[in-house]
C-alpha angles and dihedrals in degrees: 000000000000119000114257121253110266130232127238113254113286099152106065104108093216090066089069093059085082094045131262112339095238094165090061092047091048089053091049094050092048090061116089111245123356129319124224118234115203112223139166103291097025113304143257144249113261111231106195109146121092095233093049092047091052092048094051092046095051098048104065094160091058097035108040129204093192100053109088094344129267095277123105088248132052120255125217114254095258093049091046092055094042093052098038113129136160088284092059100048138089129206133323093028093041092049091052095047094045092049090055094056107023096084090068091057102048116122090252094055095040090054087062087069096053095100093048090048092050092049091052092045094050092049093051095044092047090054092046093049093045089054090051091239135309137161103352092200100054094037102042120351096055103038097043101064096035092053091047096048091045089054090051093047094045096245116149108261088220086074093056096103092051092050092046087054091052091047091052090053091049091055088048086057089066090060128076093243110059112174102201122101114236091249096050115136089018093293118170097165121109105260090230088067094054127082111259087008087267132138085217085075089060089053092049091047090050092049092049093048092052092048091047091053090052092051092050090058096034110027120202135187094265142102096260090058089049090053098048092043098040115121131181124180089345093306128114130196111282117239090256093048092051093046094050093043092052089049092052094046094051095043101038092036092062113018099059094046090046089054092048092050091049094050091043092059090047091049094051089049092050093044104036091168088069092055089049088052089054090050091050092049091049093209140065112253125200091246090060092055093045093049091051089052093048091049095049099042092185097195113053103196149358127196131221130182124224112241094193140016110283144144134247124188088345093306117122112237116198125215108271095026117135118234118192122199114214106203099192089061094047090047090059099039107143089210087069106024129055109221092358094188093057119095100225120170091191092061103133100186107057115147092166125172099222087121093042129275098293125258125099094324096058106142114276091210097052095110092046093050092049091050093050093050093046093050092046092053092044092053092045088054091048088056094040084235106173115173135212120198115232114206128331124321119249102238131199115249092228135127090201109047121042087216134173117203095190141344126181116228128183126201112248 
């Protein structure tokens, strides 16, 4: 059997210091079938087209999240079990975990947090505008989503800076240059057993465990109380399930929205005609929010593992093969999007995958993220707060998070 055609490099973290490697993804999509990407313990099939991404996402029995993990590389059995969260499970475990937490993130419940979100947004924008601008990430994009998700979870807002610090270190764990010593934050756990291989995960676990213990003895009307008190068929979340779920909710509930808000500001600065269109409309439409999300694509990839022999885009996939969905490519697939490299807030057809490709793993926080972005844009319009980027953004050298560490913005 002939060796499969190989993909250009899309995994080296340093590539992403210059932004998403769209030229490589364009080359990959132009090739019939799938390309094979060599990597550490073998390699994986690159899933770049919109249709293929949707197919993989909606067939969880054939393309598993639990087998081998959702990382590019395989984890040893002990690490796999220690790290396993709602993201890395299949039914029935995934169904059970999602049922326990999903009620808190329905549109109806998320709407209850609109006033809190608006208060936080107004405070941050007022400070930013009064200062005449500054680092958009540290002043707005980072504190807004972390303060909102902490309010939803029931975490003291006074701890927001500490949890932003932990989140930054977790993102750093997706790069090839983590700065933390293995024993940082008092960690004694083997790094292979911690999410992102980071001692910051130990700190976040410890924080979640302490908060959970408090809520067991002093329940509140918040998500952490729901998690520690949740019971189904006489069973409660295990200590490991609670710990990993808390970790996911804090990290995913803030980092992806932070990334979207950072890229949104950069996009409106790069395409000022789109901001003028918002000003002319006088209101924030759903297409504007969706286009910002498509443009940002906060999470770059997710892996699945084939549970049986199959075929995708005419390419034979063997049982046990890794397939990795690259969302930035699918979100700019010319078969789906007219002028995919234009930032166009009037784009009506926008089935982007910034919350995943659908199916059972569709992002729990999608409604919350959309609300935060809508309110942010509304309050920017109310203040006539147009932004101009000053200098280049400081990007994260990561092939997993499309992160921005800092970006200076001035008020026009």
